[in-house]
Steps between C-alpha positions, in 0.01 A plus 500: 500500500602589851267535795583676825301437815550717807398412852560621853326835495262606771439747779749582771558772754778751458831356614399150401632268232375314196663267251389497139562207268499500121507171315569500127383209287509421132781505249770697676842545347756775516352687792647846529341596828207452732361778707223667690317822423215669678223736407236705677191639324585801288875448525755344270636158571830529687790266549516334838784255440659304219747215488694437182627162390847647545429539870445876504226625730335838470261661745270798488615785719196474724556136590877475533613341826147371570423266209708210372461318169620145451470246221493126464615447141419130502141566602472819291371671809566843642433614853460841656551522874347822624588616851420815697200561278361851482155627411648642178598148393133430439463410132438223251825313453582347164762247414672519164752304301718621215632233269622439149295264288633591161407856594488673833174445686354616827227317685295620795307328773146590592607688813452448870371765737700613800322720752683653794296666770612739772 
C-alpha cells in the first residue's frame, strides 16, 4: 500500500505564492510519475503538473509559466511551487503517483485546499 499526504495549502491573495508538498510512503517501486491535479465542485479533476521518472514535466495550460513541479526521488516527495496565483486557481489540489507493482496502479492523496482571494 502507498499513502500520499499533501500539505501546504491555505489562503492567499491574488498575486501571492504557495508551495505544496506531497510525501509518498509505503512500498514504492517502479514509480512512473508523480503529479498534481486540482478540482472545483462540479468540475472534472484537471492536470496541474506531472513529473515522470524519466524527467519529463508536463503542465496544464492554465498554470504554465507560473507553477513549477519538482521531485526528490530519495524522499519520494513532490513539490508544487505556485507563483502569481489567480482567483481561478482556487481548488482542492490532489497529489497522485503512478507506479507499477506487478500491475499499473494510481494512488491519490486526500487533497489540500488552495483559496485565492482578490
